[in-house]
C-alpha positions, 0 to 999 in steps of 0.5 A: 262423875268421871269416866272410869275406863274399867267400868263394866260397859267398857269391859264389855266393849273390850270383850273382857265380859260377855254379853248377849248382843242384840245389835252392834255396829261401828258406833254402838253396842246393844245387849240384853240387861242381865236383870231385866225390868220388863219383858224387853230390856236392852241396853244401848251404849256408844262405843266411845268413852262418854259418861253422860248425854251432855258429855256425849253431846259436847265431845262426840262426832256428828257421825257418832251421835247419828249412829247412836240414835239410829242404833236405838231406833233399830234395836227397838224395831228389831226387838218388836216394841215399835208398834205397841210402844216402848220407853227409852231411859238414861240415868244421868249423874248421882241424882239421876241414879246413874250406876255405871259411868258410861253413857247408856240407854235402857229400852223397855217394852213388851208390856204396859209400863205405867207412869214414870213418876208418881203423880200424887204430890210429887210433881216436877218443878215448872 
């Protein structure tokens, strides 16, 4: 999947599309999902043009990597999910059902989230 500079998250970063910000610093922007799947559903994105974790790991500076990870932790704490637990999810590529070609992490919390994958006969390869 190639980076599309006109993807929705790039447009949010440029201020062309509004968002409900939860956090922002020089490395990351966090905002509330417009279609929340949990009581807390916040997206955290790097400010750089990266498609996926592997793209980010290969091309981002050490400061960008540390900044994004710190932003994720800060957002979870500020959202009040750190004590009871939360889920961090990033869909990568076609098989991972990535819909926007800009690296992003979903923070889910505020309730018991249940299992990620069904456990009946659909185990991952070992």
